[in-house]
C-alpha positions in Angstrom: -4.8 20.7 15.5 -6.7 17.8 17.3 -7.1 14.8 14.9 -10.9 13.4 14.7 -11.2 10.2 14.6 -13.6 7.9 13.3 -14.8 5.4 15.2 -15.5 2.2 13.3 -18.8 1.0 15.4 -20.3 -2.3 15.1 -16.9 -3.5 13.4 -14.9 -3.0 16.4 -17.0 -5.7 18.1 -16.4 -8.3 15.5 -13.1 -7.7 15.1 -12.4 -7.8 18.9 -13.3 -11.1 18.9 -10.4 -12.8 17.5 -8.0 -9.7 18.8 -4.7 -10.2 20.8 -3.4 -6.9 21.9 0.4 -5.5 20.1 2.9 -5.0 22.7 1.9 -2.4 25.5 5.3 -1.1 26.0 7.9 0.7 24.3 10.0 -1.6 22.9 13.3 -0.3 20.8 14.1 -2.1 18.1 16.9 -2.0 15.7 16.2 -0.7 12.9 18.6 -3.4 10.7 15.9 -6.2 12.0 13.4 -4.4 10.1 15.5 -3.6 6.9 15.2 0.1 7.9 17.6 2.4 6.6 20.2 3.4 9.3 19.7 6.6 9.6 15.8 6.3 9.2 15.0 7.0 13.3 16.1 10.6 14.6 17.1 10.9 17.8 15.2 9.4 20.4 12.9 8.0 18.4 11.6 5.0 19.8 9.7 2.1 17.6 6.1 1.1 19.6 5.9 -2.2 17.9 6.3 -2.9 14.0 4.1 -5.4 12.3 3.6 -6.9 8.7 0.2 -7.2 7.1 -1.3 -10.8 7.8 -0.2 -14.1 6.1 -3.8 -13.8 4.3 -1.8 -11.1 2.6 -0.5 -13.7 0.1 -3.8 -14.9 -0.6 -5.5 -12.2 -0.8 -3.7 -9.7 -2.6 -3.5 -12.0 -5.6 -7.0 -12.9 -5.8 -8.0 -11.6 -8.9 -5.2 -13.5 -10.4 -6.5 -16.3 -8.8 -9.6 -16.5 -9.7 -9.0 -15.7 -13.2 -6.5 -18.6 -13.5 -9.1 -21.3 -11.8 -11.5 -19.7 -14.6 -9.0 -19.9 -17.6 -8.2 -23.9 -16.4 -12.2 -24.3 -16.0 -13.2 -23.2 -19.3 -10.3 -24.3 -21.2 -11.4 -27.7 -22.5 -14.8 -26.1 -23.6 -13.5 -22.7 -25.2 -10.0 -23.7 -26.8 -9.4 -26.5 -29.7 -7.1 -29.6 -28.6 -4.3 -27.8 -30.5 -3.9 -24.2 -30.5 -0.8 -22.6 -31.8 1.0 -25.7 -32.1 0.3 -26.4 -28.2 -1.9 -29.0 -26.6 -4.6 -28.2 -23.8 -2.4 -29.8 -21.2 0.7 -26.9 -22.1 -1.2 -23.8 -22.2 -2.3 -25.1 -18.6 0.5 -25.1 -17.6 1.6 -22.1 -18.7 -1.4 -20.8 -16.9 -0.4 -22.2 -13.3 3.2 -21.0 -14.1 1.8 -17.7 -14.1 0.1 -17.5 -11.4 3.1 -19.6 -9.5 5.4 -16.3 -10.9 2.5 -14.0 -9.2 2.5 -15.5 -6.3 6.0 -15.7 -5.7 6.1 -12.0 -6.4 3.3 -11.4 -3.7 5.3 -13.4 -1.2 8.5 -11.1 -1.7 6.4 -8.3 -1.2 4.9 -9.7 1.7 8.4 -10.6 3.2 9.8 -6.9 2.4 6.9 -4.9 4.0 6.5 -3.5 8.0 4.3 -1.1 9.4 6.1 0.8 12.3 4.4 2.7 14.8 7.0 4.7 16.7 6.7 7.4 19.5 6.5 10.6 17.0 5.7 8.7 13.1 3.8 6.4 11.2 5.2 4.8 8.7 5.0 2.3 5.7 8.5 0.1 4.6 8.2 -1.9 1.8 10.3 -2.6 -1.4 12.6 -6.0 -2.1 15.2 -4.6 -3.3 15.3 -1.1 -2.5 13.1 -0.2 0.9 11.1 2.7 0.2 9.5 4.6 3.3 6.3 6.4 3.6 6.5 8.3 7.2 4.1 11.0 8.5 4.5 12.6 12.1 1.7 11.6 14.3 1.3 15.5 15.2 0.4 15.7 11.3 -2.6 13.1 11.4 -5.7 14.7 10.7 -8.1 11.4 10.7 -7.8 7.5 11.1 -10.4 5.2 9.6 -11.0 1.3 10.0 -12.4 -0.3 7.3 -12.5 -4.0 5.8 -13.0 -5.3 2.1 -15.2 -8.1 2.1 -12.4 -10.6 1.8 -10.6 -8.8 4.8 -14.3 -9.1 6.7 -13.9 -12.9 6.2 -10.2 -13.3 7.4 -10.9 -10.9 10.0 -9.0 -8.3 8.6 -8.9 -4.7 8.1 -7.6 -1.6 6.5 -6.4 1.2 8.6 -6.4 4.8 6.7 -4.3 7.7 7.4 -5.6 11.0 6.8 -2.2 13.6 6.7 -2.9 17.2 7.7 -2.4 18.6 3.9 -3.8 19.8 1.4 -4.7 17.5 -1.0 -4.2 15.1 1.9 -1.8 12.2 0.7 -4.3 9.3 1.7 -2.0 5.7 2.8 -3.4 3.0 4.0 -2.1 -0.1 6.3 -4.0 -3.2 4.5 -4.3 -6.6 5.4 -3.9 -5.7 9.0 -4.6 -8.5 11.9 -5.9 -7.6 15.0 -6.8 -4.3 13.9 -9.4 -3.2 16.5 -6.3 -3.0 18.7 -3.8 -2.0 16.4 -6.0 1.0 15.6 -6.5 1.6 19.3 -2.4 2.1 19.9 -2.2 4.0 17.1 -4.8 6.4 18.7 -3.3 6.1 21.7 0.3 7.3 20.4 -1.3 10.0 18.4 -3.3 11.2 21.7 0.1 11.2 23.7 2.1 12.7 20.6 -0.2 15.8 20.3 0.0 15.8 24.7 
C-alpha cells in the first residue's frame, strides 16, 4: 500500500527559510552512542540519521509551568497575607521557584535522553532516562505523515511530525519540537519511498 503523504503547504516555505538538511548519505552510528539497546537494530539495518528535539524543548515543553509560576509570583504580594501558615511571602516565592527549577531539571533530563531515529527500515522514538523505551514502526507500514506546528513551535521555527501507522485503530505517534522540520520531513518521505520500492 502506497502511503498518502500530506504536504505541509505554505508552512513549508516558512520553515525552509532557516533549514539545513540532515545528512544526505546513510551513516552507520553505533547504537551505544544513542543509548539504544544493543540488539535493537536488525542485520543490515542502517541509521540514516538520529536527531534530538530542538533545545527549545527545554522551554516549550514546560511552558505552562513557567507561565503559572510567573503568574503566582506576580500575584502573590496582592493575594496572600504577609504571613501564611507561619511562612513569609519570600519563603513561599522560594518554594515556587524551587518547584519550577525541579520541573525544568526533569525536562532537561528528558530532552537529553530523547532521540528521533530514522533507519533504512524503520522510524523510531527513543526516550527514557533510566530505562530507554523504544517505539518503532516499519517504514512500509507508515500510512501517512503530517507536518504541523503549534503557535509556540511556529515562533521558534519548529514543528511536529506525525506518523500514522497502517493499522486499525492507528497508533499515531509524534516527533515534537523538530528543528528544520521541512527538511527532516522530506528525508523521512524519501526513506519511505525507498523502502516501498
